[in-house]
N, C-alpha and C positions, 0 to 999 in steps of 0.2 A: 336699546337694542343690543343683543349679544353680538360680539365680533364673530365673523365667519371662521369656521374651523380651519386650522392650517391644512394646506393641501397635502394629501397623503402621497407618499412615494412608495411604489411597490418595490419590495425588496427583491433583489435578484435571486434566482433559484440557486442553491448551493452547487448544483451541477453545471451551472452556466456562469462562468466568470464574466464580470461586467467589463473587464479590460485587462491591460498588462499588469496592473497593480495586484489584481487577485492571483494571477499566475506567480507573480513575485512573492506574494504571501505564502503560496503553496510551497514554493521553492525554499523560503526560509524556514518554514515549519519542518519540512522534510530533512533539511540540514540539521536542525536541532535534535531530530530524533534518530539521525543516522547511527550514532554510536551509543545511544541510550539503552540501558538494560534495566531500567526502573520498571517497577510493577505497573502494568497497564500501557506500557509503551507500544506493544504490539497492537493493541486495540485502537490506539491513536493512529498508528501506521495504517491499519485497515481503513479508517475513515478517510484519511488522506489519499490513499491509493485508490479508493472508490471514486473520489472526486476527480482524480487524474484520468482514470479509465473512462469515466463518464464523459468528461470534456473531450478525450480522444475520440470516443465513439461518435459524438455529434459533430466532429469535424473541426474542433478547436486545436490549434497547434500548441502542444505542450512539450515539443521536443527539447526545449530549454531546460527541462527537468531531468534530462537523461542521467547526468551525473549523480544527482541526489537519489534517483530511484535505484541506481546500481549500488550506491553505498547503503541504502536501506535493505537490500536484498540479503544481507548477512543475518539470517534469522532462520530459525527451525520451524516456523509457522508456514505450513504448506499452502494455505490460502494466500498469504503474502507472496510466496514464491510464485504461485500461478499467476497472480496479477502482474508481478514484475516481469515474468517471462512474456506475457502478452504484450506488455508495453514495449519491451525490448524487441520483440519480434516485429512489431509494427513500424518502429522507427529505424531499425538497423540498416535496411536496404538503402533507404534514402540518406543515411548519415553513416557511411562505412567507417570514417574516422572515429566516430563515437562508439560504433560496434566493437572496435578493438578493446574498449574499456570493459566490455562484458565477458571477454574470453576467459579471464582468470577465475571469475566467481562461477562461470558456467562449467568450466573444466573441474573446478573444486567440487561442484554439486554432482557431477557425474561420478564421483567417488564417494558420495554420501552413503551412510549406513541404511538409510530409508530407500527402498527400491522405487517407491513412488517419485521421490525427488530425483533419483538417478534418471528415471525414464523421462520425467518432465524436463530435466535439464538438457538431456541428450536431444529430445525433440526440439527445444528452443535453439540449441546450438546448431542443428541442421537446418533450422528454418530461417537463419540469418541471411542465407542466400547472398553472401558477399564473396566474390571470387578470390579476393586477396586473403581470405581466412580459411581456405580449404585445407591448408596444412595442419591446422589445429583440429580438423574433424577426424582425421584418419585414426588417431590413437583412441579417442573415446568411442569411435564406432567399432573398432576391433574389440575393444573390451566389452562394449555392449552386446555384440554378437555371442560372446562367450559367457555372458552374465548368468548367474544361477536362477534369476528371476525371469519368468516368461514375459511379464509386461515390459521389461528392459529390452529383451531380445526382439519382442514384437516391434517396439519403437525403433530399434536399431536397424532392422530390416527395411523399414520405410525410409530410414535416414540414409541408407545406401542408395536408394532410388533418387532421393533428393541430391545426394552428392553427385550421382551420375549426371543429373541435369545441370548442375553447376559447373562441374569439371569432369568430363568424360574420362580423360586420360588418367586423372588421379584415381578414379574409382577402378578402372581396369588394371592399372599398375599395382594397386593394393590387392588385387586378386579377390575382391569382394564377391563377385558373381559365383566363384567356385565355393566360397563359404556359405552363400545362400543356397547353392545346390545341395551341400552337405546337410544343411538344416532342413531343407525340404523333405529329404528322405529319412532323417533321423531324429528330428526334434519331437519330443513327446507332446508339446502343446499344439493343438490343431490350428489356433489363430496365428501362430508363428509360421506353420506350414502354409497357410492360406496367404499370408503376406509374402512369403518367399515365392510362391507361385505367381502372384500378381507382379512382383517386382521383377522376376526373371523373365516372364513373358514380354514385359515392356522393354527391358534392357536388351534382350537378345533379338527382338523384332527390329529394334532401332539399329543394332550393330550388324545385323545379317546383311545389310546392303553393302557393307564394306568388308565384312570379315566371313570367310568360309567356315571358320571354326564356330562363330556365333550361330550361323545358319544350322550347322550340325547339332549344336546344343539345343537350339529351338526345336528341332525334329525330335531330340531326345525326350522332350516333355510329352510328346505323343506316343512314346514307345509303350509296349505292353507292360513292362514292370512298373513304370511310373503310374500309368493309369489305373492299374489294378491296385497298386498301394493306396492311391487316393480313394478309389471306390470302396475298398474295404474299411476305410475309416470315415466314410461319408457321414454316418450318423453322428459322429462326434463333432462335426464342423458346425459353425453357426450358419444361420440362413444365407447370409451374404456369401460365406465361404462355399456353401453347398452350390450356389448358382455359379461360382467361379469354376468349381470342379466340374460341374455338369456341362458348362460351356466348353471346357477342354475335351470332355468325353464325346461331345457331339462331333468334334473333328477327328476323332479316332477312327481308323479303318480296321475292322476285325478281320481276322484271317479266314474265318469260315462262319457258316450259319449257326453252328452250335455256340460259338463265342458270342454272337449277337443275342441268342436267347439267354445265355448266362448273364449278360449285362442287363438285359430287360428284367429278368427275374429278380436280380439284385436291387433294381431301382423301382420295382413294382410299388413298394410302400410309399415311395416319394410322391406318388400321385394323389395320395390322401393327405399330404402335408397342408397344414392350415395357412401357409404363406403362399400367395398366388405366384410370386416369382419363382419359388422352388418347383411349383406344379408346372409352370410354362417351360422352365428350363429342362424338366424331366421329359415333357412332351417333345421338345425339340430333339432330344436324344433319341426317343422312340422313332420319331418321323425320319431322321437322318439315317438311322441304322438300317431301316427297312425299305428305303427307296428302291433298291433292286429286287425286292421281294413283293410283288404285286398283291398276292393273297394275304400275306401277313401285314402289309401296309394298310389294307382295307380293315383288318381286324383291329389294327392300332387305332384307327378312327373310331370304331365302336367302343374300344376300351377307354379312350380319353374323352369321350363325349360327356359322360356323367361328371367327372371332376371339373371340367370346364364350365358346365351349366351350374354346378355348385358354386364355383368362384363367381359366376356372374350375379347370383342372387344374394352374395354375402359381400360385406365390405362396403367402402365408400363408392359414391358414383364415379370418381375418377378411376378407382381400381376396376369397377365393372366395365368402364368404357375401354380400358386397356385390355382386358380379358375378352370383351366383346369384339374388339378389332381383330384379335387372333382367331376367335371363333368364326368371324366373318370370312377371314382368308380361307380357313378350312372348309366352310360352307360353300364358297365359290369353287373349291376344287372337287368337293363331293356332296353336292346338295341332296342327293337321294338318301344319304345316311342320316341326315338331320331333318328330313321332311316330316317324320312322325312327331318331332319335338317342336313344331311350329309355335305351340302355345307358350313356350318359354320365351318367345320373342315378342309377345304382346306388350304394348307400353303400359306402364303404370302411371297413375295421375301425377305422382310426386317426383318423377324421374326428370332430370334436366333435359333440355332440348337435344343436346348432342348425343345423349344416350338413346333417345327416342328415334332420332334420325338414323342412327346406325341400325336399330332394331327394324325399322321400316326397310332398309336395304336387305336385311337378312330375310324378312318375310317375303320379300320379292324373289329372293334367290331360292328359297326352299318350296316355293309354290309348284304344285304338280296337279295331275288330274284328281287325285283323291282329297286334296285339302283346299283347293282353290276357292270353293264357295265359302268355307269358314273363314279363310284369310281375307277375302274381298269384303265379306260382311263386316269383319272387324275393322278393316281399313276405312270402309265407308263411315264408320262411327267417328273416326278421327277427323273426317273432313269438316265436321261441325265443331272442331276443337277451337278453344278460345286462343290457343297459340297458332297464329296465322302461318308461320313457316312450317309448322308441323302438318297443318291442314294442307298446305300445298304439296308437301312431300308425300302425304298419304294419297293424294289424287294421282300424283306422278307414279306411285307404286302401283295403283290399280292399273294405270295405262301400260306399265311395263309388263305386268302379268298378263294383260289382253294380248300384247305383242308376242308372248310366248306360246300362243295358241292353246290356252287352257280355258275351256268353258266360255268361249267368246260371247255367246248369246246373252248370258246373264250379265256379263261385264259391260257390254255395250249398253244394256238398259240402265245400269248403274251410272255410267258416265252421262247418259242423257238426262237422268235425274239430277245430276250435278248442275247441269245448264239451267235447270228450273229453280235452283235454290236462291237466286236473286242475291247473291253475295259476289262482289266484283272479283275478288281473288279466286273464288271457286269457279266462277264462269271463265276467267282468263285461263286457268290451268286446264280446265275441261276442254276448251276450244283447241288448245295445242295438241292434247291427246286425241281428240276426235279427228283432227286432220291427219295425224300419224296412223290412226286406225283405218281411215279411208284409203290411205296409201297402200296399206297391206290388205285390207278386206273391202274392196270396191263394192261387193255385193251388199253392203250395209248402207250404201249411200241414200236410198229412199228414206229410211227410218231417221238417219242422222239429219239429213237436210231438212226433213219436216220440222225438227226442232230448232235447228240452227237458224232457219229462215225467220223465226220469231224473235231473234235477238237483234236489238238495235245496235247499230255500230257506234252510236253516240255513248252507249253504255260500256264500251270496251276501250280502255285507255292504255293498257300495257302493250308495248310494241309487239312482243312475240304473239300475243293473243290476237291483236288486230291483224297482224300479218297472216295468222292462221285463218281467220275469218275471211279476209280478202282472198286468200288462196281458194277457199271453198266457193266463194262467190264467182271466181273466174272459172274453176274447174267444173262446176255444176250449174253454170248459169242458165243451161237449158231447162233445168228442173226447179230453179228459184224464179219465181215470177218477178220479184222486185230487184233482182240482182243488177241489171243495168243502171237502175236509178239510185240504188245504194252506192254503187261505184261512182256514178256521176256526182253525188253529193260529196263523196271523199275527195274527188279530184277538185271540186270547187274550193275545198279547204287545204289545197296542196301546200300553200305557203305556212299554214299553221301546224303541219305535221313535221315534227322535228326529228323523227326516227328515219334514217336512210333505208333501213330494212323494210319498213312499211311502204315507203315510196317505191322501192324496187318491186315488191310484190304487187303494188297497185298497178304499175306499168304493165306487168305481165298479165294480171287478171283482166284488165281493160282490153288488151289484145285478144286474149282468149274469148272474152265475151263478144268482142266485135266479130269474130269469125262465126259465132253461133247465132248472134242476134244483131246483125249489122244496123239496121235502121235505128234501133233504140240506143245504140252505143257509139255511133260515129262522132257525135258531139263530145262525148266524154273522152274518147281516144284522141281527137284532135287537141283538146285542152291539155290532156296528160302529156302528149308528145311535146307540144309547145312549151309547157312549163318545165319539163324535164331538160329539154335542150337549151332553153334560153335563160332560165332564171335559177336553175338548181346548182348550189355550189358543191354538192358531193360529186366527185368524178365518176363513181360507179353509176350513179343515177343518170347523169348526163350522158355517159357513154351508152348505156342501155337504151335510153330514149333515142339517141342518135342512130344506134344499130337498128332499132325497130323501124324508124323513119326511112332509112335507106332500104331496108329489107322490103318494105311496102312499096317504095319507089321502083325497086328492081322487078319484083314479081310477087303478086298477091298469093298465088298458090304456093310458092316456095316459102313465103312468109308463114302461111298456115301450117305447113309441114314442119317448119322449125319451131314455131311457138306452141303449136297444139297438135303434136303427133299422137298417134295411138300409144298408150302407156300400159305397161305391164305392172302387175302388182309387186310391191317391194317385199321380198321374202325374208331378208335378214337386215337388221339395222346394225350399223357399225358399233363395235365395242370401243369404249374409251381407252382401254388399256390393252396392249398387245399381250400375247401369251408369254413372250420373252420377259416382259416387265414383271408379270405376275410371278414367273419362276424365280426371278432374282429376289422378289420380296419374300418368297417362301424359303429361299435359302438363307435369308436373314431373319428367320423366325426368332421371336423373343427379343426384338429390338425395336427402336423407334421407326424403322422402316415400315413395319406392320401398321402402326399407329397412324403414320403419315400417308400410308397407302402409296408409297413410292420407294425405289431402291435408294440406299444411302448415298450413292454418288450424286443423286439429284439434289440433295440438300447439304452435302458436305463439300463437294468439288466446287471451286469458284466459277467454273465455266457453266455450271448448271444452275447456280443460284438466281441468276437473272442475267440481262444483257451485260450489265456492268455492276460489279459489287466488289470493290477492292478493299483491303484493309490498311496496310501501311505502305502501299506503292504510290502514294501521293507524288513522290518525286518523278514519277513517270509522266506526270501531266506537264505539258510545256506551255508557257505563257508566250503568246505571240508578240512579236516586236511592234512598237507603235508606228514604226515607219512601214511603208508598203513594199519594201524590197528585201527585208531580211527577217529572219526568225531567231529570237534570242534563245539561249540554252534553258533547260528546264529549271524552274524555281520551285521551292517548297511552298505549298499552299497551307494556310493556318488549319490546324486540326479541326477546329470548330466549324470549318467550311467544307469538310470533305462530304458531309451529307448532301450538299447542294451539287457539287461538282460530279459526284459519282452515283447519285441516286437515280434510278430510272423508274421508280414506282409511283410518280405522281399521277393522279387520276385526271384524265381529260375532263375539261369543263365545256359543257354545251355540245353542240354539233361538231362533227369533223368535216368542215367544208373543204372542198378541194379546189383546184385551180382549173378553170375551164379553158382559158386561153382564147385566142381568136382565130385559130387555124381552121375551124370547122365552117364550112359554107352551109349554114342551116338556118332555118326560120327563127326569127326572134318572137318573143311572147311578152305582152304587156300585163300579164297577171289576171286578166279578166277572162270570163268564160268565152269560149269560141261560139260564134253565133251559128244557129242552126242553118244549115245549107239546104237548098232545094235541089242540089245536083243528084240526078237519079243514080241508084246503085248499079244501073245497067252499064255505066261507064266502065266498071270493073268486070263485066261479063260474068255475073253470078248465075250459074245454072241452078235449077230447083233442088239438085242433090247436094250441092255444096258451093264452095267459092273456088273459082279457077280462072284460068286465063292470064293473059299478059297484061300488065298495067300499061296505060298509054306511055309513049316515049317521053312526053313532056311531063315534068314534075308538077305542072299546074293542075292536073286532074286530081292528084293526091292532095294537093294543098286545098283545093276547093272542097274535095269530098270530106276532109277532116275539119274544114272550117278555119283554115289557117289564113286565107285571105291574101296571101302574098307569095310570089314565087321565090324559089330557093336562090335563083341567080342574083337577085338584087338585095337580099337580106344578109346581114352579117351580125356576128356576135358583138355585143357592146364591148368596146376595147376598155381595158382598165385605165384608170386615171394615170397620167405620167407620174413617175416618182424618181427623183434624183437623189443620190446619196453623196455624203461628204467623204471624199477620198482620204481625208486626213483626220478621221475621227479617232478620238482617244478616250479610253475608259479604263481606269485601274481595276484590278481584280476585286478590291473591297467594295467599290461602288457596284460592280456587276453583281456580286453576291447579294447585296442589299436589294437591288432592283428586282433580281430574279425572285427573291422571297416575297416581295410586295406585290408584284404584278401578276394578274390572272393570265391563264393561257388563252390567247386569242385564236390560234389555229393549231390544229394537230393533224398532220397529213403524212402520206407515204409516197415517196418518189421512186422511180427506177433509175438506176445508173447505166450508162452505156458500157459495153464491154471493154472499150478503151479506158474508161474511167476506173473500172474495177482493177484493170492491169496496173494503171498508174498509182493505185493506193498502196502498192508495195513500199512506196516512200510517202508517208502521209504528209510530209512537209511540202510536197508538191501541191496537194490540195490547198494548203494554207496560202501558198503564194498565188495559186489560181484565184481563190476567192478574194484576196487582197487586191488583185488586179480589177475586181469588180466592185471595189469599195466596201468589201465586207471583210472585217477583221476577226481573227481568231484570238480569243482570250485564253483558251486552255484546250488541251487535247490529250488523249490517252488510249490505252487499249493495245490489242495485238490481233493479228489475223486469226479468225475472219471478222472479229468485232472491233470497231473503232468508234470513239465517242469524241465529238467536238463541240465546243461552245463558241459561237460567233456573236458578234455585235456589229451594228451599223447605225449611222446617224442620217437623218433626213437633211438634205442640203439646205442651208439657210434657215435652220430650225434646230431646236434643242431636243426633238424627239428622238428616242432610241429605240432600236429593234434588238431584242435579244433571242438567240436561236440555240436550241439544244438539237444536235444533229447525230443520230446513231446510225452507223453504216454497217451492213453485214455483206461481206464481199461474196459469201457463198450464194446468197440469194439475189445479190445485185439490188438490194432495196435500201432505202434510207428513210428513217423515221424522223420526222421534224416536228418540233414544238416551238412556237413563236410566241413571244410576249412582247408587247409594244406599249409605249407611252400613248400613241395615238392609235386607238383600236380601229377607227375607220379606214386607215390606210394599210392594215394588216394584210389584206388579200393582195393588194398591189405589190407589197414587199414580198409576199410569198411567191408571186408570179416571177418577180425579179430574181429571188433566190433560186427557184427552180430552174429558171433559164441559165443562170450562171452554173449550177451544179450539173446540168445536162451537157454543158460544153467542156466539162473537165475531161482531159485525156484526148480530146479531139484536136487534129492539127489546125 
């Protein structure tokens, strides 16, 4: 038998050293080639340099080769120079002492005969970003700004900006901004001019907050001579530079109307540019210049329509989306101008979903009396799309058009056809829209109810759709024969319904149905009120059920007038964005604000990114003392943990149960359906024309009528199980972090703070001491008014079970959002009650 073949060893890739020995090999080989001028030496250096750069790129530390790389840089090979500069720029900032070794050869290369090497060396010298070496930058930068080659001058201009960020005083003292201004107005190369404009805008904007002279210089950029000089040379600029110049021109204020027309005539041909960025920048200039001229502004819309539609149909989907976003903004401001071009917004089969969604919004915006039929017909085709989100959006678009009062007859018929398509998502979206239509057009109730009545509630699972169906069952129960029985079956499955929204609608619908068809609904109403009061964990559902119960106790006719009053048709549905927000977005035309559909401050300012999103202010978090009577100073939290302590974007899991407490004197409920009662309805004195009269003084009549079987006076809410906490609980931040990541969210609730508590939060440490007095310790805290964020923990007495709490408090709304995670999930509700009780007492004497 032949011996087995030797085990093969996979040779490591030449770009991935297997260990320190290979880096040492590279070091020795570089040292041997450092002073070699033999034929082929440069080729050998290239191979070694490629290995070094490859290793550096994949994250392997090759900083130990710094000296050898510098020694090998003494060559006229520009490829070697580029790789050496790349290596030096990567390791110089982290090794300032080693960076000093590069100064001599970089300064020498800045005087090389080859302008390409001069420019590359100057760029690398300015990219070292080592504050101790700024004195070596001034001389080469000054020479570079006066260099005969435009490439070197272009690099030098950006080098000045880099120097400004490294050492502002050195840049200003060397009078580099004045040199840039001279180049801006006199340099023959347009790329140098563009770089000067970019650098000066940034420098003078940053300096203007402390220097009046810089503020005046910044205004000079918007003066007529500078703007006209740049406009007259705009065709010479690159596409990027043209956008820069056009952005500057959009801020220029002409002296009269003739000047406006001169600028627009000069830029007319920029609207036909192949680059979409140049077209959008030119459109922004046209729009901004004519804001005060209503007639001309409308003509501008007509003029820019064709270039925008051309840009939409050409280029990549990403480019089309960016242009469509700007077109959508204009369509929202002047839909009548684009109404005849609605076919440009039809969806193509091969377009990505994000483009289709935006086109659907635009079709909704441009719909009017003349094109509604064609648009709705097209949208109905999309309802059968295999892309379910687009199908949903198309149905919503049909509903939005219907709410705009365009050809409602045909649209209602289309929506009712959607209900018969027997597709769950189509039925769900159509139900929501039919509900809104009935709120605005009650006269269509007969046609709609005839179709809705054939839909089984068991086939509707989405909360919003189920809530819409329940609303219609309650609102039109007199016209729907099976309404009381459908509602009764839904009440019987109360505990299986996880959506609080559905349960809230169910309570109201049963009440409405009760006033219209009392004998058939009393059983369902009794069961619903009992379930809502006694067993529902959601605070809003519990409160509404209790409110309805007490309202019936007080006066039945009053209850009817509150729950089922005469309703007027809704004429206008609220817009999601205010006109002020839309104007702010328009002012920031040709920016990300248009794509995000929100002003820039909403995604750049820290206070608008979310409740809490800090970057480097982790030192503001304070770690609470382990003892119960003191708070230790702030400690630095590990950087890899900041996402936990400062993130508020975790999605809630499961339902949002609330705390019922035991303060309400209301009937309990054992989860079973209430038995049918033989109590006559005459007890409530219902006349034939409606329900009226005073309820009996005793609550027993209401209890018997609704099948609750027990008086209010003797019933009580089930008290939560007793929970005792360890007053000396200890948990280090690392363990807290680990537990927080591992445990799921048990409860997510919102509490209200007392006015005294809000006032006391001017000193957050007062809250920490207060919670410690209730055996709840603070592990970290941060924020400033009006938003504060705390992380608490507590331990069950005589057990190792821990409770972790994230508490976000907004003092302006006096609300606190709580997320609780627990080792023992079963006792989370009891701890929540205890935590709420402690928080409610904060600030009280």
